[in-house]
MIKEDO-647877 format. One record per residue (C-alpha): x, y, z; residue number from 1. Coordinates in steps of 0.2 Angstrom, whole numbers, plus 5000, padded with zeros to 4 digits. Example, Ala and Ser with C-alpha at 12.3 -4.5 7.8 and 13.67 -1.06 7.14 Angstrom:
2
{lolum {5062,4978,5039},1}
{lolum {5068,4995,5036},2}
END
This chain:
430
{lolum {5016,5100,5022},1}
{lolum {5025,5093,5038},2}
{lolum {5042,5087,5037},3}
{lolum {5049,5073,5048},4}
{lolum {5061,5080,5061},5}
{lolum {5062,5068,5076},6}
{lolum {5073,5053,5076},7}
{lolum {5058,5042,5080},8}
{lolum {5049,5047,5064},9}
{lolum {5064,5046,5054},10}
{lolum {5068,5028,5060},11}
{lolum {5050,5023,5056},12}
{lolum {5050,5030,5039},13}
{lolum {5067,5022,5036},14}
{lolum {5057,5005,5038},15}
{lolum {5040,5011,5031},16}
{lolum {5041,5014,5013},17}
{lolum {5026,5011,5001},18}
{lolum {5025,4993,4994},19}
{lolum {5023,4987,4976},20}
{lolum {5022,4971,4967},21}
{lolum {5037,4960,4963},22}
{lolum {5047,4961,4947},23}
{lolum {5049,4946,4935},24}
{lolum {5061,4954,4922},25}
{lolum {5080,4951,4922},26}
{lolum {5091,4965,4928},27}
{lolum {5108,4966,4920},28}
{lolum {5120,4979,4927},29}
{lolum {5126,4994,4917},30}
{lolum {5132,5012,4920},31}
{lolum {5118,5024,4924},32}
{lolum {5112,5039,4914},33}
{lolum {5111,5056,4921},34}
{lolum {5096,5059,4933},35}
{lolum {5083,5073,4931},36}
{lolum {5083,5087,4944},37}
{lolum {5072,5102,4947},38}
{lolum {5083,5113,4935},39}
{lolum {5084,5100,4922},40}
{lolum {5066,5096,4920},41}
{lolum {5058,5104,4905},42}
{lolum {5040,5111,4909},43}
{lolum {5026,5102,4900},44}
{lolum {5039,5096,4887},45}
{lolum {5032,5088,4871},46}
{lolum {5037,5070,4867},47}
{lolum {5055,5067,4864},48}
{lolum {5052,5056,4849},49}
{lolum {5051,5062,4831},50}
{lolum {5033,5069,4829},51}
{lolum {5022,5060,4817},52}
{lolum {5013,5071,4804},53}
{lolum {4997,5071,4814},54}
{lolum {5007,5079,4829},55}
{lolum {5015,5093,4820},56}
{lolum {5002,5105,4828},57}
{lolum {5005,5103,4847},58}
{lolum {4989,5102,4857},59}
{lolum {4987,5108,4875},60}
{lolum {4985,5095,4888},61}
{lolum {4966,5096,4889},62}
{lolum {4964,5096,4870},63}
{lolum {4969,5078,4868},64}
{lolum {4956,5065,4866},65}
{lolum {4965,5052,4876},66}
{lolum {4972,5054,4894},67}
{lolum {4987,5043,4889},68}
{lolum {4991,5055,4875},69}
{lolum {4989,5070,4887},70}
{lolum {5002,5061,4898},71}
{lolum {5013,5058,4883},72}
{lolum {5013,5076,4878},73}
{lolum {5020,5081,4895},74}
{lolum {5033,5068,4898},75}
{lolum {5048,5077,4907},76}
{lolum {5061,5064,4912},77}
{lolum {5075,5062,4899},78}
{lolum {5074,5046,4889},79}
{lolum {5086,5032,4894},80}
{lolum {5093,5016,4886},81}
{lolum {5099,5009,4903},82}
{lolum {5098,4990,4902},83}
{lolum {5087,4989,4918},84}
{lolum {5074,5000,4909},85}
{lolum {5075,4991,4893},86}
{lolum {5073,4974,4902},87}
{lolum {5057,4981,4909},88}
{lolum {5052,4987,4892},89}
{lolum {5054,4970,4885},90}
{lolum {5043,4963,4899},91}
{lolum {5029,4974,4895},92}
{lolum {5031,4970,4876},93}
{lolum {5030,4952,4880},94}
{lolum {5013,4955,4889},95}
{lolum {5003,4963,4876},96}
{lolum {4986,4962,4885},97}
{lolum {4993,4970,4901},98}
{lolum {4988,4988,4896},99}
{lolum {4971,4982,4892},100}
{lolum {4968,4976,4910},101}
{lolum {4976,4992,4916},102}
{lolum {4966,5004,4906},103}
{lolum {4950,4996,4912},104}
{lolum {4955,4999,4930},105}
{lolum {4962,5016,4927},106}
{lolum {4947,5023,4917},107}
{lolum {4938,5031,4932},108}
{lolum {4953,5038,4940},109}
{lolum {4967,5042,4928},110}
{lolum {4960,5059,4922},111}
{lolum {4958,5065,4940},112}
{lolum {4976,5059,4945},113}
{lolum {4983,5068,4930},114}
{lolum {4974,5084,4934},115}
{lolum {4981,5084,4952},116}
{lolum {4998,5081,4946},117}
{lolum {4997,5095,4934},118}
{lolum {4989,5107,4947},119}
{lolum {5004,5105,4958},120}
{lolum {5017,5107,4943},121}
{lolum {5024,5090,4946},122}
{lolum {5032,5079,4932},123}
{lolum {5018,5070,4923},124}
{lolum {5027,5054,4926},125}
{lolum {5020,5053,4944},126}
{lolum {5003,5050,4936},127}
{lolum {5010,5033,4931},128}
{lolum {5014,5028,4948},129}
{lolum {4998,5019,4953},130}
{lolum {5001,5008,4938},131}
{lolum {5018,5003,4946},132}
{lolum {5011,5002,4963},133}
{lolum {4994,4993,4962},134}
{lolum {4990,4990,4943},135}
{lolum {4976,5003,4947},136}
{lolum {4968,4991,4959},137}
{lolum {4959,5002,4972},138}
{lolum {4958,4987,4984},139}
{lolum {4976,4981,4982},140}
{lolum {4985,4976,4999},141}
{lolum {5003,4972,5001},142}
{lolum {5013,4962,5013},143}
{lolum {5018,4978,5021},144}
{lolum {5000,4983,5025},145}
{lolum {5001,4996,5011},146}
{lolum {4984,4999,5003},147}
{lolum {4975,5007,4988},148}
{lolum {4980,5014,4971},149}
{lolum {4995,5023,4979},150}
{lolum {4999,5009,4991},151}
{lolum {5001,5020,5006},152}
{lolum {5006,5012,5022},153}
{lolum {4997,5016,5038},154}
{lolum {5011,5026,5045},155}
{lolum {5013,5038,5030},156}
{lolum {4994,5039,5028},157}
{lolum {4990,5044,5045},158}
{lolum {5005,5057,5045},159}
{lolum {4997,5065,5030},160}
{lolum {4980,5066,5038},161}
{lolum {4971,5050,5029},162}
{lolum {4958,5043,5040},163}
{lolum {4959,5024,5044},164}
{lolum {4945,5017,5056},165}
{lolum {4935,5000,5057},166}
{lolum {4922,5009,5046},167}
{lolum {4933,5017,5033},168}
{lolum {4951,5016,5026},169}
{lolum {4955,5032,5017},170}
{lolum {4970,5025,5008},171}
{lolum {4957,5018,4996},172}
{lolum {4949,5035,4993},173}
{lolum {4955,5042,4977},174}
{lolum {4955,5060,4984},175}
{lolum {4963,5058,5001},176}
{lolum {4976,5045,4995},177}
{lolum {4981,5055,4980},178}
{lolum {4984,5071,4990},179}
{lolum {4994,5061,5003},180}
{lolum {5004,5053,4990},181}
{lolum {5008,5069,4981},182}
{lolum {5012,5077,4997},183}
{lolum {5024,5064,5002},184}
{lolum {5032,5064,4985},185}
{lolum {5034,5083,4985},186}
{lolum {5042,5081,5002},187}
{lolum {5054,5068,4996},188}
{lolum {5059,5078,4981},189}
{lolum {5064,5092,4992},190}
{lolum {5072,5080,5005},191}
{lolum {5083,5073,4991},192}
{lolum {5088,5090,4983},193}
{lolum {5077,5089,4968},194}
{lolum {5082,5072,4962},195}
{lolum {5066,5063,4957},196}
{lolum {5074,5046,4955},197}
{lolum {5079,5047,4973},198}
{lolum {5063,5053,4978},199}
{lolum {5053,5040,4969},200}
{lolum {5064,5026,4976},201}
{lolum {5062,5033,4994},202}
{lolum {5043,5032,4991},203}
{lolum {5045,5014,4988},204}
{lolum {5058,5009,5001},205}
{lolum {5059,5023,5014},206}
{lolum {5069,5039,5014},207}
{lolum {5081,5032,5027},208}
{lolum {5087,5018,5016},209}
{lolum {5090,5029,5001},210}
{lolum {5099,5042,5011},211}
{lolum {5110,5029,5019},212}
{lolum {5114,5022,5001},213}
{lolum {5119,5039,4995},214}
{lolum {5130,5042,5010},215}
{lolum {5138,5026,5008},216}
{lolum {5142,5029,4990},217}
{lolum {5149,5046,4993},218}
{lolum {5160,5040,5007},219}
{lolum {5168,5027,4995},220}
{lolum {5170,5040,4981},221}
{lolum {5156,5032,4970},222}
{lolum {5142,5039,4960},223}
{lolum {5126,5043,4970},224}
{lolum {5115,5042,4955},225}
{lolum {5100,5030,4957},226}
{lolum {5107,5015,4947},227}
{lolum {5123,5015,4957},228}
{lolum {5115,5014,4974},229}
{lolum {5114,4998,4984},230}
{lolum {5095,4996,4987},231}
{lolum {5083,4982,4990},232}
{lolum {5080,4972,4975},233}
{lolum {5062,4978,4974},234}
{lolum {5067,4996,4974},235}
{lolum {5081,4993,4961},236}
{lolum {5067,4987,4949},237}
{lolum {5054,5001,4955},238}
{lolum {5061,5016,4946},239}
{lolum {5065,5006,4930},240}
{lolum {5047,5000,4929},241}
{lolum {5041,5018,4929},242}
{lolum {5054,5024,4916},243}
{lolum {5049,5009,4905},244}
{lolum {5031,5013,4906},245}
{lolum {5035,5031,4901},246}
{lolum {5046,5025,4887},247}
{lolum {5033,5014,4880},248}
{lolum {5021,5028,4880},249}
{lolum {5033,5041,4873},250}
{lolum {5038,5030,4858},251}
{lolum {5021,5022,4856},252}
{lolum {5029,5005,4856},253}
{lolum {5014,4997,4864},254}
{lolum {4995,5000,4863},255}
{lolum {4988,5010,4877},256}
{lolum {4969,5008,4875},257}
{lolum {4960,5025,4874},258}
{lolum {4954,5033,4890},259}
{lolum {4943,5048,4886},260}
{lolum {4952,5064,4891},261}
{lolum {4937,5071,4901},262}
{lolum {4931,5071,4919},263}
{lolum {4925,5054,4923},264}
{lolum {4921,5057,4942},265}
{lolum {4913,5070,4952},266}
{lolum {4919,5074,4970},267}
{lolum {4904,5080,4980},268}
{lolum {4902,5086,4998},269}
{lolum {4895,5074,5010},270}
{lolum {4889,5083,5025},271}
{lolum {4884,5068,5035},272}
{lolum {4885,5049,5034},273}
{lolum {4872,5041,5022},274}
{lolum {4865,5023,5023},275}
{lolum {4860,5018,5005},276}
{lolum {4843,5008,5005},277}
{lolum {4849,4997,4991},278}
{lolum {4867,4993,4986},279}
{lolum {4862,4986,4969},280}
{lolum {4856,5004,4963},281}
{lolum {4873,5011,4968},282}
{lolum {4886,4998,4963},283}
{lolum {4896,5011,4955},284}
{lolum {4897,5021,4971},285}
{lolum {4905,5006,4979},286}
{lolum {4918,5004,4965},287}
{lolum {4923,5022,4967},288}
{lolum {4922,5023,4986},289}
{lolum {4931,5006,4991},290}
{lolum {4936,5014,5007},291}
{lolum {4919,5011,5015},292}
{lolum {4922,4994,5022},293}
{lolum {4904,4991,5027},294}
{lolum {4895,4997,5011},295}
{lolum {4881,5002,5009},296}
{lolum {4884,5011,5026},297}
{lolum {4894,5027,5021},298}
{lolum {4899,5031,5039},299}
{lolum {4915,5038,5047},300}
{lolum {4922,5043,5030},301}
{lolum {4928,5059,5023},302}
{lolum {4917,5075,5019},303}
{lolum {4915,5070,5001},304}
{lolum {4909,5056,4990},305}
{lolum {4916,5051,4973},306}
{lolum {4902,5048,4960},307}
{lolum {4902,5044,4941},308}
{lolum {4898,5061,4932},309}
{lolum {4882,5053,4925},310}
{lolum {4875,5049,4943},311}
{lolum {4877,5066,4951},312}
{lolum {4859,5072,4948},313}
{lolum {4852,5055,4953},314}
{lolum {4862,5056,4969},315}
{lolum {4856,5074,4973},316}
{lolum {4838,5068,4971},317}
{lolum {4841,5053,4982},318}
{lolum {4848,5064,4996},319}
{lolum {4834,5076,4994},320}
{lolum {4821,5063,4997},321}
{lolum {4831,5051,5007},322}
{lolum {4821,5035,5008},323}
{lolum {4819,5024,5024},324}
{lolum {4831,5010,5026},325}
{lolum {4824,4993,5025},326}
{lolum {4826,4985,5042},327}
{lolum {4828,4968,5035},328}
{lolum {4846,4973,5029},329}
{lolum {4852,4977,5047},330}
{lolum {4853,4972,5065},331}
{lolum {4839,4978,5076},332}
{lolum {4840,4983,5094},333}
{lolum {4825,4986,5106},334}
{lolum {4828,5000,5118},335}
{lolum {4827,4995,5136},336}
{lolum {4824,5006,5151},337}
{lolum {4839,5016,5156},338}
{lolum {4847,5015,5139},339}
{lolum {4854,5031,5131},340}
{lolum {4861,5033,5114},341}
{lolum {4878,5034,5121},342}
{lolum {4876,5018,5131},343}
{lolum {4870,5009,5115},344}
{lolum {4883,5016,5104},345}
{lolum {4897,5011,5116},346}
{lolum {4890,4994,5118},347}
{lolum {4891,4991,5099},348}
{lolum {4908,5000,5095},349}
{lolum {4899,5015,5087},350}
{lolum {4898,5034,5090},351}
{lolum {4882,5043,5094},352}
{lolum {4884,5052,5078},353}
{lolum {4885,5036,5068},354}
{lolum {4870,5029,5077},355}
{lolum {4859,5045,5075},356}
{lolum {4864,5046,5056},357}
{lolum {4860,5028,5054},358}
{lolum {4842,5030,5061},359}
{lolum {4839,5048,5054},360}
{lolum {4837,5054,5072},361}
{lolum {4837,5073,5075},362}
{lolum {4839,5073,5094},363}
{lolum {4846,5062,5107},364}
{lolum {4828,5057,5114},365}
{lolum {4824,5039,5113},366}
{lolum {4810,5029,5121},367}
{lolum {4810,5011,5129},368}
{lolum {4802,4999,5118},369}
{lolum {4807,5008,5102},370}
{lolum {4818,4999,5089},371}
{lolum {4835,5006,5083},372}
{lolum {4844,4999,5068},373}
{lolum {4863,4995,5070},374}
{lolum {4874,4999,5055},375}
{lolum {4880,4981,5053},376}
{lolum {4876,4975,5036},377}
{lolum {4872,4957,5043},378}
{lolum {4860,4947,5053},379}
{lolum {4875,4942,5063},380}
{lolum {4894,4945,5066},381}
{lolum {4904,4929,5066},382}
{lolum {4921,4926,5073},383}
{lolum {4928,4912,5063},384}
{lolum {4944,4902,5067},385}
{lolum {4953,4896,5052},386}
{lolum {4955,4877,5051},387}
{lolum {4965,4864,5042},388}
{lolum {4961,4864,5023},389}
{lolum {4953,4882,5024},390}
{lolum {4956,4895,5011},391}
{lolum {4949,4912,5008},392}
{lolum {4940,4905,4993},393}
{lolum {4933,4891,5003},394}
{lolum {4927,4902,5017},395}
{lolum {4919,4915,5006},396}
{lolum {4910,4902,4996},397}
{lolum {4904,4893,5012},398}
{lolum {4897,4909,5020},399}
{lolum {4891,4917,5003},400}
{lolum {4902,4933,5005},401}
{lolum {4916,4939,4993},402}
{lolum {4935,4936,4996},403}
{lolum {4938,4955,4994},404}
{lolum {4926,4959,5009},405}
{lolum {4934,4946,5020},406}
{lolum {4951,4954,5016},407}
{lolum {4943,4971,5020},408}
{lolum {4935,4966,5036},409}
{lolum {4951,4959,5042},410}
{lolum {4964,4970,5034},411}
{lolum {4972,4956,5025},412}
{lolum {4987,4960,5014},413}
{lolum {4988,4942,5005},414}
{lolum {4977,4927,5002},415}
{lolum {4987,4915,5013},416}
{lolum {4979,4909,5030},417}
{lolum {4986,4900,5045},418}
{lolum {4977,4887,5055},419}
{lolum {4971,4896,5071},420}
{lolum {4969,4913,5063},421}
{lolum {4953,4923,5068},422}
{lolum {4943,4931,5055},423}
{lolum {4928,4943,5058},424}
{lolum {4913,4939,5045},425}
{lolum {4897,4949,5043},426}
{lolum {4884,4938,5037},427}
{lolum {4867,4942,5030},428}
{lolum {4851,4931,5026},429}
{lolum {4846,4943,5012},430}
END
């Protein structure tokens, strides 16, 4: 893992923390509990609450039937009765259906995230962070241009090797985004001398702000623990949100719908880009691989693909007998004299590799008069100017596309549009 050393990067990270949703609960002040450090964290500690008779025999993490209980059995942060945490507990309790929605979204991904946290020996509470960051919404965007389950900003994502291109946004890939988020959290943990509350706060608002707040309190002879720091309102609510979710799970005050404690997804090697001949057959792939912004063209992404475990054999059979792509789905280009793959690719903002993959070409040889398919899922690309009275819903409905696609194509972090904004739309007659 690379640490940030230069003043430029430090300044950027001072401003560029990861974003999350706003808090709606009251925030009364109170003195802070002690915070966990490396030496204070118990390893794989069982629940702090009094065990019920059914829990007298402690299970190993993988032996639980439910992923939520797997998390519960390893909660490591000390319980706290701080009023900010209890206010958030009350908020959760007043929204009894909240965890129903969260569990549906989390079901494909939570087991994977838990395994990655365990593999690194990190506090299991970190597996709850996508709940706080994005409500386990893989396509979530924030006003700070953060994206995905872990709400990574472009700056942080690129620093940790996550690819972002017009074709692919790896912040929405469960594998690359989870690796980057846990790398960043591990760095912040070390940066703040083993204090997890400080590290988690810095993940939200940037390490510079947290470091400055700590320095300011120490200079004034005040406590430097998280609850005593002067931080942005969003960040002051952020850590309590996580601690409240952990408390609800520890004390079983709220129903967490069961998510089977078994592998839900498989991560398979993807040696080259793939163009699916029908998106209806592979809708689950789109759900699990939202980083591909021009689905079903799986181009310019990572060297892996995420699949439901039950579709692995079907996928392997599909690749073994890769069917021809229906030309009616894609734009067509007739090769002219003097054309080359590099010329055609450059003309359409593609790489030669993408063009070859898309047309299943094994060489660079092409002939005038032949037809190539262009990886644009549309009959036309339209540049649309927002007019008075427009909304994302109105535009999506008019052009028969989805709001989420419009936001992906244009990297929109919110639903608000302004008159005169330019939107790129990919339209299809099919």
